[in-house]
Structures are given as C-alpha cells and as structure tokens.
C-alpha positions in Angstrom: 0.0 0.0 0.0 1.2 3.6 -0.6 2.6 5.2 2.5 2.0 8.8 3.6 4.4 11.5 4.6 2.8 14.8 5.4 0.5 15.5 2.4 2.4 13.2 0.0 1.7 9.6 -0.7 5.0 7.8 -1.0 4.9 5.0 -3.6 8.5 3.8 -3.7 12.0 4.2 -2.4 15.0 4.0 -4.7 18.7 3.2 -4.0 21.4 4.0 -6.5 24.7 2.2 -6.0 27.0 4.5 -8.0 30.7 4.6 -8.6 31.4 7.9 -6.9 28.2 8.3 -4.8 25.5 6.3 -3.2 22.0 7.8 -3.2 18.5 7.1 -2.1 15.1 8.9 -2.6 11.4 8.6 -2.0 9.0 8.9 -4.9 5.5 10.2 -4.5 2.4 9.1 -6.4 3.0 11.9 -9.0 6.4 10.5 -9.9 8.3 13.2 -8.1 11.5 12.4 -6.1 11.7 13.7 -2.6 14.2 13.7 0.2 17.2 12.7 -1.9 20.1 11.6 0.3 23.6 11.3 -1.2 26.9 10.2 0.3 30.3 9.7 -1.3 31.1 6.1 -2.1 34.4 4.8 -0.6 37.4 6.1 -2.4 38.7 4.0 -5.3 42.3 3.2 -5.2 43.8 3.2 -8.7 47.2 1.6 -9.1 48.5 0.4 -12.5 45.1 0.0 -14.0 43.6 -1.7 -10.9 40.5 0.1 -9.5 39.5 -1.2 -6.1 37.6 0.0 -3.0 36.4 -1.3 0.3 33.3 -3.5 -0.2 32.2 -3.5 3.5 32.5 0.3 3.7 30.4 0.5 0.6 27.6 -1.5 2.0 27.8 0.5 5.3 27.3 3.7 3.4 24.4 2.2 1.5 22.7 1.2 4.8 23.2 4.7 6.2 21.7 6.3 3.1 18.7 4.0 3.2 18.2 4.6 6.9 18.3 8.3 6.6 15.8 8.3 3.6 13.3 5.9 5.2 13.3 8.0 8.3 11.2 10.5 6.3 8.2 8.1 5.9 6.1 6.4 8.5 6.1 2.9 6.9 8.0 1.0 4.2 7.3 1.5 0.5 8.7 -1.0 -2.1 12.4 -0.7 -2.9 13.9 -0.3 -6.4 17.7 -0.9 -6.6 20.0 0.2 -9.4 23.7 -0.7 -9.5 26.9 0.2 -11.3 27.4 -2.5 -13.8 30.3 -5.0 -13.8 31.8 -4.0 -10.4 32.2 -7.2 -8.4 33.9 -9.0 -5.6 34.5 -12.5 -4.0 33.4 -13.1 -0.4 33.3 -15.8 2.2 29.9 -17.5 2.4 30.2 -18.5 6.1 31.4 -15.1 7.5 30.1 -12.8 4.8 33.5 -11.0 4.8 34.9 -9.9 1.4 37.9 -11.9 0.1 38.7 -9.3 -2.5 38.1 -5.6 -2.6 35.2 -4.3 -4.7 36.8 -4.4 -8.1 35.4 -1.5 -10.2 34.1 -1.8 -13.7 36.9 0.6 -14.6 39.6 -2.0 -13.7 41.5 -3.2 -16.7 43.2 -6.4 -15.3 41.1 -8.4 -17.8 43.0 -6.9 -20.8 45.2 -10.0 -21.3 42.1 -12.3 -21.2 40.5 -10.2 -24.0 43.7 -10.3 -26.1 43.6 -14.1 -25.9 40.0 -14.3 -27.0 40.2 -12.0 -30.1 39.4 -14.9 -32.4 36.1 -15.4 -30.5 34.8 -11.9 -30.7 32.1 -12.9 -33.3 30.5 -15.5 -31.1 30.8 -13.3 -28.0 29.0 -10.4 -29.8 26.4 -12.8 -31.2 25.4 -14.2 -27.8 25.8 -11.1 -25.7 25.2 -8.1 -28.0 28.4 -6.6 -26.5 32.0 -6.2 -27.5 34.9 -7.9 -25.8 36.5 -5.4 -23.4 38.1 -5.7 -20.0 35.4 -3.5 -18.4 33.0 -6.4 -18.0 32.9 -9.0 -15.2 34.0 -12.1 -17.1 37.5 -11.0 -18.2 38.4 -9.8 -14.8 37.1 -12.9 -13.0 38.8 -15.1 -15.5 42.2 -13.5 -14.7 41.6 -13.8 -10.9 40.8 -17.5 -11.2 43.9 -18.1 -13.4 46.2 -16.2 -11.0 44.7 -17.9 -7.9 43.9 -21.6 -8.8 42.8 -22.4 -5.2 40.0 -19.8 -5.4 38.3 -21.7 -8.2 37.9 -24.8 -5.9 36.5 -22.6 -3.1 34.0 -21.1 -5.4 33.0 -24.4 -6.9 32.3 -25.9 -3.5 30.4 -22.7 -2.5 32.8 -22.0 0.3 33.2 -18.6 -1.4 30.8 -16.7 -3.6 31.3 -14.2 -6.3 29.0 -11.7 -8.0 28.4 -8.1 -9.0 27.6 -5.4 -6.4 23.8 -6.0 -6.5 24.3 -9.7 -5.8 26.5 -9.1 -2.8 24.1 -6.5 -1.3 21.0 -8.7 -1.8 22.8 -11.7 -0.3 23.8 -9.7 2.8 20.4 -8.1 3.2 18.6 -11.5 3.0 21.0 -13.2 5.5 22.4 -15.3 2.7 19.1 -16.7 1.5 19.2 -15.2 -2.0 22.2 -15.5 -4.2 20.8 -13.8 -7.3 21.2 -11.1 -9.9 18.7 -9.6 -12.4 18.7 -10.1 -16.1 20.0 -6.6 -16.9 23.1 -7.0 -14.7 23.7 -10.6 -15.9 23.5 -9.3 -19.5 26.6 -7.1 -18.9 28.9 -9.8 -17.7 29.8 -11.3 -21.1 28.5 -14.7 -19.7 24.8 -14.5 -20.5 23.1 -15.5 -23.7 20.6 -12.7 -24.1 18.5 -14.7 -26.5 18.0 -17.7 -24.2 18.1 -15.5 -21.0 20.5 -17.8 -19.2 24.2 -18.3 -18.5 25.9 -19.6 -21.6 28.0 -22.8 -21.3 29.8 -21.6 -24.5 30.8 -18.3 -23.0 31.7 -19.8 -19.6 34.0 -22.2 -21.4 35.6 -19.4 -23.4 36.4 -17.5 -20.2 37.2 -20.6 -18.2 34.6 -19.7 -15.6 32.5 -22.6 -14.0 28.8 -21.8 -14.7 28.0 -23.4 -11.3 29.6 -20.5 -9.4 27.3 -17.9 -10.9 24.2 -16.5 -9.1 20.7 -17.3 -10.3 19.3 -14.9 -12.9 16.0 -13.3 -11.9 13.6 -10.9 -13.6 14.2 -7.2 -12.8 10.8 -6.6 -11.3 8.4 -8.5 -9.0 11.2 -9.8 -6.9 9.3 -9.5 -3.6 12.4 -10.2 -1.4 12.1 -9.3 2.3 15.3 -7.5 3.4 16.6 -7.3 6.9 16.7 -3.5 6.6 12.9 -3.5 6.9 12.1 -3.1 3.2 10.9 -5.4 0.4 13.0 -5.4 -2.8 10.7 -5.3 -5.8 13.1 -4.3 -8.5 16.8 -4.5 -9.2 18.4 -3.2 -12.4 21.6 -1.8 -13.9 22.1 1.9 -13.5 22.1 2.8 -17.2 18.9 0.9 -17.7 17.3 2.7 -14.8 18.4 6.1 -16.2 16.9 5.3 -19.6 13.6 4.2 -18.0 13.6 7.4 -15.9 14.2 9.4 -19.0 12.1 7.8 -21.8 9.9 5.3 -20.0 10.6 2.8 -22.8 9.4 4.9 -25.7 10.6 3.2 -28.9 10.5 6.3 -31.0 12.8 8.4 -28.8 16.5 8.4 -28.0 18.6 9.5 -25.1 21.9 11.3 -25.6 24.0 11.3 -22.4 27.1 13.5 -22.5 29.2 13.1 -19.3 32.5 11.5 -18.6 31.9 9.5 -21.7 28.9 9.7 -24.0 26.3 7.3 -25.2 23.3 7.4 -27.4 20.7 4.8 -26.6 17.3 3.9 -27.9 14.7 1.3 -26.7 13.9 -1.4 -29.3 11.2 -4.1 -29.2 13.6 -7.0 -29.9 17.3 -7.7 -29.9 18.5 -6.5 -33.3 21.9 -8.1 -33.6 23.7 -7.2 -36.8 27.2 -6.4 -38.0 26.7 -2.7 -37.7 28.7 -2.5 -34.5 26.1 -1.0 -32.2 25.8 -2.5 -28.7 22.6 -4.4 -27.8 21.5 -3.6 -24.2 19.0 -5.8 -22.3 17.3 -3.0 -20.3 15.2 -5.3 -18.1 13.0 -8.3 -17.8 9.7 -7.9 -16.0 8.0 -10.4 -13.7 6.0 -11.8 -16.7 9.3 -12.6 -18.5 8.8 -9.9 -21.1 12.1 -8.4 -22.2 12.9 -4.8 -23.1 16.0 -4.2 -25.2 17.9 -1.1 -26.4 20.5 -0.3 -29.1 23.5 1.9 -28.1 26.3 3.9 -29.6 29.2 5.2 -27.4 31.7 8.0 -27.3 34.8 7.3 -25.3 36.3 9.7 -22.7 34.9 12.9 -24.2 35.1 14.9 -20.9 38.8 14.2 -20.6 39.3 15.2 -24.2 37.5 18.5 -23.7 38.9 19.3 -20.3 41.9 21.4 -21.4 39.8 23.6 -23.7 37.6 26.7 -23.0 34.4 25.0 -24.0 32.2 27.4 -22.0 33.3 30.2 -24.2 32.4 28.5 -27.5 29.2 29.4 -29.3 27.5 27.9 -32.3 28.9 30.7 -34.5 32.4 29.3 -33.8 31.5 26.0 -35.5 32.3 25.1 -39.1 34.8 28.0 -39.6 37.5 25.8 -41.0 37.9 22.8 -43.3 39.7 20.7 -40.6 38.0 17.6 -39.4 38.5 16.1 -35.9 38.0 13.0 -33.8 37.8 13.7 -30.0 37.9 10.3 -28.2 41.3 9.9 -26.6 40.9 6.1 -25.9 39.7 5.4 -29.4 36.4 5.5 -31.3 33.5 3.7 -29.4 30.5 1.9 -30.9 29.8 1.3 -33.7 33.4 1.6 -34.8 35.6 0.2 -31.9 38.8 1.5 -33.4 41.4 2.0 -30.7 44.0 3.3 -33.1 42.0 6.5 -33.7 42.2 8.7 -30.6 42.3 12.5 -30.7 43.0 13.2 -34.4 42.9 16.2 -36.8 42.8 15.9 -40.5 45.4 18.8 -40.8 47.9 20.5 -38.6 46.3 22.8 -35.9 49.5 24.6 -35.1 48.2 27.9 -36.6 44.9 27.7 -34.7 43.9 29.5 -31.5 42.8 27.5 -28.5 39.2 28.7 -29.2 39.4 27.4 -32.8 40.7 24.0 -31.6 37.9 23.9 -29.0 35.4 24.4 -31.8 36.9 21.4 -33.7 36.7 19.2 -30.7 33.1 20.1 -30.0 32.3 19.5 -33.7 33.7 16.0 -33.4 31.3 15.3 -30.5 28.3 16.8 -32.3 29.0 14.9 -35.5 29.5 11.5 -33.7 26.2 12.0 -31.9 24.4 13.1 -35.0 25.8 10.1 -37.0 24.5 7.7 -34.4 21.1 9.3 -34.3 21.0 9.3 -38.0 21.7 5.6 -38.1 18.9 4.9 -35.5 16.5 7.1 -37.5 17.2 5.4 -40.7 16.5 2.0 -39.1 13.2 3.2 -37.7 12.1 6.8 -37.5 12.8 8.8 -34.3 10.3 11.5 -33.2 12.7 13.3 -30.8 16.0 13.0 -28.8 16.7 14.1 -25.3 20.1 15.4 -24.0 21.3 14.7 -20.5 24.6 14.8 -18.6 27.0 17.6 -17.6 28.3 18.4 -21.1 24.8 18.7 -22.4 24.6 22.0 -20.6 26.9 23.5 -23.2 24.8 25.6 -25.6 27.2 25.0 -28.4 26.6 21.2 -28.2 22.9 21.7 -27.9 22.7 24.0 -30.9 25.0 21.8 -33.0 23.2 18.6 -32.4 19.8 20.2 -33.0 21.0 21.5 -36.3 22.4 18.2 -37.6 19.3 16.1 -37.1 15.9 16.2 -38.7 13.7 15.8 -35.6 13.3 17.9 -32.4 15.9 17.8 -29.7 15.1 18.5 -26.0 17.3 18.9 -22.9 16.2 16.8 -20.0 15.8 19.1 -17.0 15.1 16.5 -14.3 18.0 15.1 -12.3 18.6 11.7 -10.8 17.1 9.7 -13.6 18.6 6.4 -12.3 16.7 6.9 -9.0 13.6 7.8 -11.0 13.8 4.7 -13.1 14.5 2.3 -10.2 11.5 3.8 -8.2 9.2 3.5 -11.2 10.2 -0.2 -11.7 9.5 -0.8 -8.0 6.0 0.4 -8.7 5.9 -1.8 -11.8 5.6 1.4 -14.0 2.2 2.1 -12.6 3.1 5.6 -11.5 2.5 8.4 -13.9 5.7 9.2 -15.8 7.1 12.5 -14.7 9.5 14.4 -17.1 10.7 18.0 -17.3 12.2 19.0 -20.6 13.2 22.1 -22.6 13.1 22.1 -26.3 16.4 23.3 -28.0 15.3 26.2 -30.2 17.8 26.9 -32.9 18.9 30.5 -32.4 20.6 31.0 -35.7 21.0 28.4 -38.4 24.6 27.7 -39.3 24.2 26.3 -42.8 28.0 25.6 -42.9 27.7 23.2 -39.9 25.3 20.9 -41.7 27.4 21.0 -44.9 30.6 20.2 -42.8 28.8 17.3 -41.1 28.1 15.8 -44.5 31.8 16.2 -45.5 32.9 14.9 -42.1 31.0 11.6 -42.6 32.7 11.0 -45.9 36.1 11.8 -44.3 35.5 9.4 -41.4 34.3 6.6 -43.7 37.5 7.0 -45.8 39.7 7.1 -42.7 38.2 3.9 -41.3 38.8 2.1 -44.6 42.5 2.7 -44.3 
C-alpha cells in the first residue's frame, strides 16, 4: 500500500549504488522524487590499472543512506535498486567477509584475457550483443581464477561466492538466503546468452569460468524479497537501464543522448536487433512476466577528458564550421559502432596555426558529429520522433545547438536530475506511477548552414579514414 508522509503519498523508495556516490530517494504518487540523500562512495584506489575500493564500507554507506531516507516516511514502500554494472567481488559464504576488494568496472586487469579471445569476438557479440572489453565482469574474474587456482575450488564448492555489487548486497540483506542477480546485470557480464536468457555454457567455457559458481538470474521486477533493513525489494536493475527508464519510459520512437565523462546514445527497441553494424545491444530489463525490453546503443569514449583542457564554456554555435579541418575527439579510441582503438584525438590537418578557441570548436564539432551520426543511423533503421540530451556536457549551448541543427527531428534537454533513482523507483511500482518528465526544447537561435554542410563532409572523411 502507498505510504503517507505529510501531504504526500510515498509510492516507492530507490537506491542507486553509484561509482562515486550512493543515493536514495522517496517517490510520491505523481512520480516526483523527494528527500534525496547522497553520500560519497568509498574512495577508489587506482594503481597500475587496478581500480579497487572497500566493499564492506560501501555497504555500510548504502545502509546509512537508506536509513536516513526511510526516516522520512512512517512505513515502508517497495524498494527499487540500481547498481553500477560489472563492479564485483568475491566473499566468504560463512562469514560474509569480502575476500577481494570491490573491483570496479573501470579496472583493466582483464585486458590479457581479452587479447587471448580476439578470435572469438564474433560469437561473443552474437550471444551477448556486446563487444569484448576488460570493463566487464567475465575477463576480470577469469584472470583472478587463473592467477589464484585455489580460489576456483573454493567457489565451486560454494565456500566462497562471487557476484556483482547487487548480488552481494542482496545476499547480505537477506541473510544469505538469496544469491541472485537480475537479467539486466547478468547481460553485462559477457557470460549470459541474451536470446536464451540464461548463463551460456559456451561463454563460460571461453572465459574458463565454471557456470556453477554464478548466481541465479531473476527478472528485474516483481522480486518480492524481504530485506533485513525492513524493506521489500521489488526491482533490481543496472544503473544505465534505470536512467533510460527514468528518461524515456521505454518509448521506442525516442532516443537519449547522455554526454558526461563519456557519452552514449541509446534507444529502446522491441527485440534484440543483432547485426554487423557494430552497435551494442543492451538488455534493459525483464519484467516479472518474463517480457524483455532491449535497447540499441552507440558510445563516445572519454569525451570529458578530451574537452577538459579547452575553454568549452566560451564556445558558441557561430564558432563552429569556420575551417575545413576535421577532428576525432575520443582519446581512448572510437567507441560503438566503430571500436577503433587506433584513432584517438586526431585532426585531418595541422592545428599549429589555430587558437585554443578554434581547436575547441573542432573538438566540439567532433562530439556533435558523432552523436548526429548515431542518431541518423537509428532514425534510418526506424524513425525517431525526438531526442533528449542529458549529462553535464549537455549543458553547453554549443553542443545543444550543434546537435539540434544536424538532425531532422526535435531535440530536447532533459531538466530532471537523478534519472537512475527515478527509473528504479518506477520499476519498484511496476511502472504504474504516472511518468514525470521535465524537458526544454532546444530552439535553434541562428541556423549555421555551414555546420550541416561540414557534417556531410565529415561523414565522408570518417568513412574514408576507417577504410585505411
């Protein structure tokens, strides 16, 4: 039953297990988030590509956040959980104590495993919809088991357990009664067949990971798990899936463009559309009736780091398309659909004669054109009616204007914050709460005809570059 707090009816509580912060919020019957509580996540230690933090401290902070948030309501609404994807640990089943630190999705210790499986990238993509990279759970766990042979035996006999962050938290909060993960989190491990919705023997054999050590895969909604923190967990989902639900509510004719540390363009689709076009296939969630929601995704790598040295705040749309130099602005290589690590930050001609402001414009053009190209591909496959911008970099007027001018449908900026919390809470209510969204349409102030012309030339330049 909905719970009351003052004049508001509280329909759900959401918990977001982020990389840098842990947040909780209450959602009222109108879909508004109230009493958002946020605490920094334990610091991540980064040494030689290893990203680790204290798992016990992480759970303690999560408990503090939940306790402070629930103190604002008289009884206990259903809980929706969203988690950073691919961060994981190993722990002792008897004591519950972590054996390893919380190993972040950012950790690259799985790189050598990925190098050894390059010949298998086709089957991995076919079964998972993903590309083979060390960010995912499977390559990192494979390396751990290779480096520590005795750990494999302890996991096989269930003396130890392993799983992503959601699995560990649910296991702890149910006194070890439930060793589970949801379909959206399992789909980002490189070990799940997204067509059969189960762990893949083929993938487990490739990564040399015993399928018997993995948690049970459950739907993302309708979990009905009683937790010892006094709440009932009704939904559990990956954080990006939650953010998309909180932004688009699963609308198949709309796309979300998130421009933050990295960038992604994602669109819900009705079925898994695997093809050779290079886009990622994301399993958003599976509801309690076993119905599955998919999405297609293009990515931009490390754009915030690329733009950080430049005066982006001073750039306006009139600064764009003032030269015939083309640019790529992803320092760690082009993301989906290209996956070309050899092309980082790159200019078609020397920029020695350009001012910092002019180079800034070229870098921003590169982001605009990559986003526009992805949206164009999505639109060609099936018409889009609008796109929404979110993330810190989407605040830049230059990016807003540029993207709006390079696509053929309306572009809006998403005004609401905490979309991951919003999506997790909505799923806890089984999407029965009225969808709440605040947006502002990007009105083109002054058409820069040169920008659209340059975009068409940039596409030809990029296609030629990638053929070499």
